[in-house]
N, C-alpha and C positions, 0 to 999 in steps of 0.2 A: 778191799777196793775201797779208796777213801771219796770221802765225799766230793761233789761237784759244788766248788767254790760260787757265792754269789756273784752273779757277773756286776763289777764297776759300774756306776750310777751313772749314765748318760743324760744330761740336761736338755739335751735337743735331740730325741729319738726320730731314726729313720727307719722306718721299717719297709723292706722289699719283703713282697709274696711273688712265689717261685711256683709255678705248674711244672711238677715232675713226667718225664718220661715216663710211660707213655699213656697219654689217654685220647685222642682222637685230632687229625690232623684237619679238617674241615670249619673249625670253628674252636674257640679258646674253652677251656673246661671254665667254668665260670666262679670257684671260689673265691679266685685273686680280685677278679673283679667287685663281688659282693665285698670283700674284706677292704680292700682299697677305697671303694665310695662310703663305706662305713667312716673309717678312719677319717678319709679327708672331709667327713660331715662334722665332725667332731675336732676339726683343725689339726691333724698330726699329720707331717710329711710321708705320704705313703707310695711307693712305685711297687710296679709290676714285672714280671718278665714271664714266657713262655719258653722254657727249656726243652719242652716236648717238641714243639714245633722247628726251634734253631736246631736240635741234635738232628730231626728229620730231614732237614734242608740240607746240612753241611753234609749228610750221605749221598742224598739225591742231588747230588749235582758233581760237575765233570772231575773235579779234584777229587771229593769223595770219592766218588767211584775209582779215580785213578789209585788213592789210598786201599783202596779194598782191593784191587788186583795185584799191589803190590804186597801187599800183605799174605795173597796165595802164594803168589807166584814166591816168598821167600819160605813158605813153608813145606816141610819134609812129608814123605809119605804120598800117598795115592789120592787125588783129590774126586767128591762127590760127582754123580752125573751132572747135575744143576750149575754145579758150578766149574766144569769142564765146559757146557755149553757155555758161560758167560762168558770165559778166558776165551773162547774160538769168537765170540762176537763181540768182542772187549770194544774194538774203536768204534761200531756201531753205538754200543750202549752210552760211550763217551761223548758221541758226538750228538748221540738225539735226548739225552738228559736234560738239560739246560733247557730247551726248545719245549719240549713235553712238560716239565713244571711250570714253567710261564704259561705254557696252552692249562694246566689245571689251576692255576691261579686266576684265571682270566682277563690274562694279559697278552694272550695272543690268538684269538679265536680263529681267526686264517688257517691255523695251522689243522685245522680239525678237519679239512680236506686231504691231506697229504697222511694222516694218521690211518683215516678210512682207508685209503689204498690198499692198505696190508702189505705195502713195500715200503714203509718211511722206519717203523719202529722191528727191531729185532723179537723173533715171537717162541717165547720157552715155554715150557710147561704146562704153564695156566692157562694159556692161550686155548688148549684143549679142552677146558668148559664150554666153549665155546660151541661145541658138538653136540648140546644138548638143546640148543633149538632146531627144531625142525620144523620147516614151513609147511602146513597141510597140503600146500598146493604144488610143492615139490621146486619152488623158485628159491630164492638166495634167502637161506636163513635169519641171514645178521637183518637182510631189510624185513622181514617179516615180522624180526621181533623188535625192531626200533620204528620201523616205517618209513616210509618215503622221506619224510621231512626232517628226520632224527639226527642228521651229521653228526651234531654236538653233543647229543646223547650218547650217539658208537664212538665217536673217537675218545669221549671220556672212560665208556666201557673198557675199552683198547687201553687207552692208555694206564687205568686202574692195573688192569690184567700186567702191563710190563712193570711198574711197581712192585706188584705183588711177587713177580720173577724175580727183582732185584730181593725184596725180603726172604726169598728163599734162600738166595744164594749167602745173605747175610748169614741166616740161622746155620746153614750148613758147612760153611768156611770160618765166620768169624766168631760167630758166640749161638750156641743152640738154644739158647732161652730168647731170641731177639723175636719182638713182633710189632709192627706199628700200631697196636694196641696191645694192652695186658702183657708188658715185656718180663717175663722171669717172673710171674705171676707164680708160678709152682714153690717159689723161694718164702712165700707168703700167705699165700692162702690156705687157710686152714692149717697153719703150722704151729704147734702149742710151742716148740722149741724155737729158740732162735740160732739154734745151730745150723741151720744151713745158709741162712742169711749173713752171720758172721763169715762161716768159711767163705761163703763168693767174695764179702768184701776183704778179705784179706788175702785174696788171690791175687798173683800178677795183673794189674789191669790190661784189658783188650784193646783193640783199634777204639771200639763202642766207648767205651770207659774212657780213655785217654779224650776223645771229641767233646766227651761230656764234661771233664775238670776242664779243660781249656775252656770251654762256654761256660763254666761256673766261675772259674777265677776273671773273664771278660765282663763278666756282669756284676762282681762283686764290686771290680777296679773301676765300673762306671758309675755304680750309686754309692758306695762307700756306705753302707745299711751298720745301723746298730744293732737291729734285730732282724731275723731273716725268718720267714714264715715258710715251711713246709707242707702244702696240702697234697693227702696222697686220696683219693677217692676211692679208688679201686686196689687189689692186690696187685696187679700191673705196673702201678708205679710206685711200689713200697723200694724193690733194688736200687731204683735209679734215685728216687728220694735219699738214702741213705749214701750213696755214692755222692751225692751234692754235698753232705752235710760232710762227710769224711775230706771229703776236699777243702772245703770252708774252715771245719777246726785245725786241719795240716797248715795252710798257710795265714789265716785269721782269725787263732783261736778268743781272740777278745768280743769277738762278734757271738753274739747271743742266738740259741737256733732253737725253734719249737717247730714240734711236729703236731698236724689234726688233721681232720676231714673224714672222708665219710667209711675208709677201712679202720681207721684208729677208733671211732664211735662205737664200730658195732664190733669189732676181732679183739681190741686191746682194754677190754676193760676190768681186764685182772691181771694189768700189765705188774711182773714183778721180776723181770730180767734187768740186772742192773746193766749189762752190756750196753743196751737201745742209748744208754746216757752217756757212754763214748763219743757219739755222735750228735744227741740232741740234749740241750739242758733243759729243755721242757716238752711235755707232751700233754695236750688238754682235750678234753672231751667235749662234744656236742656243740649247739650253736656257740661260734666262735667270738660273740661281739663282746660279752661281759667278761669271760674268761680273758680275753684280749686286752681290755681296760684295764684290770688287775695286774695284768703282766707288764706293759708299760709304766705303771704305778710304781711297779717293785722295781723294774730296771731304773727309773730314775732316784731309787731313793726315798721313795713318798710312799712306799707299804713293806712290809716285811715279806718275807718268803711264806710264814705261816698266816700267811694272809691272801693267799693265792685262791684263786675260783677254779674248779672243775682242773685241777691240774697234777701231774705225776712229776716230782722230783725225784733226784739220787738224794740220800742224806746218808753217811757214815757208810758207804756201799750197799744201802738196803734201797729197794723203792718206797718211796712214800706216797699217798694220795692229799691232796690239800683242795679244802673244798671250802673254802666259807662263806656261806649262807648269802647271797647278795639277790634284788631282784631280775630277772631280764630283761632285756632292751625289747621295748615291743618291735613288733613288724613293722610297725607303723612309722618307727623312729631310725631304722637301719641304715637309710639313707638309699640314696641311687647307685646301683651298679655302675662301675665307670671301665670301660676298656681302654683309656688313656695309655700309651705306652705299650701296648699290645699291636706289634704288626698285622692290623686286619688285613691288609693286600697280598698277604702271602701266604693264606691259609692255601689249602688245596681242595676244590670241590672234586669228591671222588664218585664212582659208581659201582658198585660192589654188584649190584642184582639191579635188573631192569624193572622190576617188580615199584609201582609209583609211588605206595607209601614207604616200604622198606629203603630207599633210598634216603628219605629225610633224613636217618643218623648218618650219611656220610658225604651228602652232597650239599653244598647250600652254606653261607656263614649266617649261623642265626643267633640273634643275641637274646639268651637265657636270662629269665624270669622266673617270678614265683607270685603266683596268685596269692595264697596262703600259705603259713608255716605251718607244717605237720599234717595230720589227716585230718577229716572232720568225721572218719566213719570207723578208724581205729578199732574195727574187732576183729578183721581176718587171724582163723588159727596159725596161718602159716606164716605172720609176718611178725617184725619187730615189735610191737605194739607199746612194751612198756618202755622205748626207749626215747628219748627227748624229740628226737626228728620226725617220730612218729605220733606221739602221743601230745606233744604241746603244740595243741591249734592254735593259732592266732591269725586273723586276716587284716587287710587293710584296707580301706575303703575304695570304691571305683575311681573316685577323685583321685586319690593318692597314685595308685596304680599307674592310672593315665598320666597324670605328670610324671611319672618315672619313666613311663615311653614316649612320652614325647624329649625329655630330655637326651633319651640314649637316642632316639633317630638324630636328634639334632647333632649330638658329638660322632657316633658311628657313620651317616648317612647310609644306615641300611634299616629297611623297614619290616624284614622278619623277624619274629619271634616265637620262640621254645617257651614255656609255660612248663618247667621242672619239677612240678609238684607232684608229689604222692598221687595225688586224687584230687584237681581243681574240684571247688563245689560246685554245683548248679547254681546256686541264689549268687554265686560270687563272680559268675561266668556271666549268667545274665544282666548282672549290673555294669561289668565289666563292657559287655556289647553296647549296652544302651549309652555307655558315657563316650563309646570309642564312636558312634554314632553319630551321638548329639554334637562332638565336635567334628564330625565329618574329616577324622581321624583314618586314611587309610594306610594298612598295615593288612599283612598277611603273618596268622599265627597260629598254633598246633601245641597240640599239649597230653595230658595223661587225666581221664575220670573212671568213676565206678560209672558203668551201666546203667545205671537206675532209671525209673519212671520217672523221675524229672525232668529227664530228657523227651518230650515229647516232640511232636514235628514242628511243633512252631517255635520251639526253642533253638529246635535244631536248626531252624532258618535263620533266626535272626542269629547266632553265631555264624552261620555263613556270610552273612551280609555284612557283618562286623570285621570279616576278614579270616573268621576260622578256614583251613584248608585241609585238616586231619586231627585225628582223633583216636587216641591210643588208651586200653581199655584191659582189664583184667576178667579174662573168662574162666581161666584157671582150668578148671575140669568140666567140659561139658556134660557135668550129671548134677540131676537135682538133688540127689542123695548127699553126692560128696559135696556141692556148694552150700549145702544145709550144713553139712558138718563141718564147712569150712567158715561159716556166719560170714559168707559172703554177702547175704540180702538180698541177694536177686536171682532170677530163676532163667533157664535156656529159653524159654520163649519170651521172658521178657529183655533177656538181652538180643533175641533176633529182633524185637521190635524197635526197641531202639537203637541197634547198628542200622537198621534197615533206615529208620528217620536219618541220622546222620548221613547216609549212603544217598539218600534219594535228596537232601540239599546239597549235594555235590562234595561231600566233606568225604576225604579217605578213611578209614577204618581198621585199625592193627589192633589183633588179640593176641593178649599175651595169655600162652596155655601152659598148662603145665602135668607131668606125670612123675608116677609113685609116691602121689599121697596116701598117707596110712588106710588102710584099709581097701586100698583100690584092686580090684582083681581085672586080669585080664581080660574078660567082658566087658567092665565098667573101659578100659583104654579104649577096647574096637567099638563100644558102643558113642563115646565119646569124639572118634573120629569123625564117625558118621554123622554125628552132629557138626562138627566143625567142617566136613564138606558140604554138606547142604547150606550152612553158612555162606560158603564162596560160591555156591551155584546159584543162590537167592541174592547175590548179589548186596549182601549186609555186609560182608567183610572184604578189604582187598588184600590183607597179610597177616601175619600170625607169624608165632615163632613160641616152638613146646620146649620150657626151661625142667629140668630135671627138680623136684621134689628135694630141700634142701633143709632138714632142721635144725633149727639154732636154740640158743638156750634162752633167747630171750624172747621166744615165740609163746602162744598158748599148748603148741603142741610140748614144745620143750620143757615146758613149767608144769604141764598139766597130762602126761603122754597118756595115764590111763583113760582119761576122756577118750584118748583117738584110738586106743588099743594096744599100744603099743609100749615095748620096755627098752627104754633107753642104755647106752654102753655107757661106761665110763668115761671122761674125759681123758685123753692123754697128758702123761704128765709135761709139766713146760710151764716157763712164764711169759711165754710171747701169745700169739694168737689165740684166744679162744671163745669161737662162736659156732660153727656145725658140730653138733652131735650125732653122731651115729646111733640108729635105733635096732631093732629086730620087730619085723612086721608079719605075725602070724600067718598072712595069706601065703607068705612065701615066694611069691611073684617076681621074677627076674625082670625087673622095670628096662634094665640097662638093653636086652635082648630086643624087648619093645621099644626104644626109644630111636633105635636107625631108621624102622620104618616111619614111625611118626614123623620125623624127622624130613624123610624121604617125601612122603604127600605132601606135605604143608611146602615146602619148594618146589612140587609141582603145580599143586593148587594155585599158589601165588604168581607164575607164569600161565593159568588157564588148561591146565595139563590135566589131563586124567580126572576131570569132574565128573563124568559118568562113569568111573570104574568102581567094581567093587571095592571095598576097603581092606577088605582081605589080601588084597594083591600086593600092598608096599610091605607085608612083613615076611622076612625070611624063615617064619617058621610057621606052625599051625595054628589058628587063632578061629575062637567061634565066630559063625553069625553074627551080626550086627542085630539086638531086639529092637532097634528104634526104625518104624518105618519111614519108608524113602521118602515120604511126602511131608513129616511132621513139622519141617520146620514150616514150608510152604500154607499149611494149614494155621500155623501160629500166625503167620503174617495175614491171614484171613481172618483170623479171629474165629477160629475152628476148632484149635486145638485145646 
């Protein structure tokens, strides 16, 4: 395969950053805002577009549903049950979709009354989930779940079920890989070989592909960029990112294309498949500021290709990694993110789950900002502690952060902030809260922390007074033995006291939970669930989610498996994504069999259901009795544990 030629120098670069489908529909993924703000701070012409939202809105409109219906009717063979139901009610779907989307965008609040009547929207299989809500007094289960004043919330939940029904039809009739998030995730997640993605890209485009192609070309015509940056944070954005690049390469081969983002930074560090460069000219690793400055100088003819920074290129048919050592751009100098160019009034506030904490991820338009780069702890044995986004800790002053907050509020008119740190440092949050209070700046904010003892009740109250509404943090496995093995630096009792301090201050708490960690036994899992039950029952946490442990090559478990009693399996052959690594755990526990019970329990706990039940009742298989006393957390909160 021939080498990718150097792109013709462009004297005045114009950079277009794209959000690839699918990320989330309620707020823009922040990577393009970060990059655009940084580039503009350096005097570079930078624009951005959210193709994830644009694609969703092109599908979720009367003409989009009409195109879906036409596509279905033109297909030979039997239709699936969901598609049949959609076709039978098609006129109702087409007549209600535009108004429903406007309601979810906050442009037509009065429609909530008609949606709540349960006679406005067609109701497909997704509405069967409403049966989970049972009024203990025998009344209207929806009224019990939402309360008598929750008309807007009730309507948003019903409208979200309606959109999920449409997504099911798209998946059944148009593209089995479709999701509003995690689109075609299986083509990229833990795929050592590029073959599945290459085959999908070579296939004739379906309706969704054609819509994305049209949107891509329209964006290129609108902005006429010399460089297009496509950021892929998750495996579920990779397929669409490559479709975007494929479209641009076919119609505008003179435009340079660069790929980066969280997926690249973790999965493609050993990239060697040259076919990736049929679509992208450059693939960059880690924080994008320094590689991007070097790349722009290269495209202007001011820097040779051999002096790029953290960048994969193709030379002579082979992939080559170029990394000229240059100092990073300090976090204090990366500029303020900008959302200029993104249609902030068109994002959809969805309500998948009624839990007040859990809903924050899909409900509301949040300005995403970072308190500090990297992680100040960077010791957890399951985490990619050796990678730049974890290992390079760099904080800015509280004054700088609040300056950025004021600039963003002035630009967007929105005062909600989601701090997306790996773990925001207590010291930085305390200083941030003090500065917000000093300037009398009213915002609402939430973010991720470690549940460490620095978060005493006084600090929790100060954070609440500064606008903190919610906190998420990793409890992982509620077992002191496993927490020590994980090097979390916390105990279950400490987590209980810290989370109760947040809750008592009126701050919602979400716990990230984990199962399947090396040497975790069935008894450990049952005991952990008992701890979690008690944390919910005592009002320490309001939300949680169980993740299946995955061993990665960049984590301490992946680098030193013998310390954790496991044996790694060889990585599969291939030159594409290499991050997750299989391992043999001598305990032989079938963690997947336990996972269903854990997730069922946590779902019910988040709705206040089953908090007095024996935790064994959630499992479909026989499990041992918990060894944890049923009052262990209560004793810890009382200082008696």
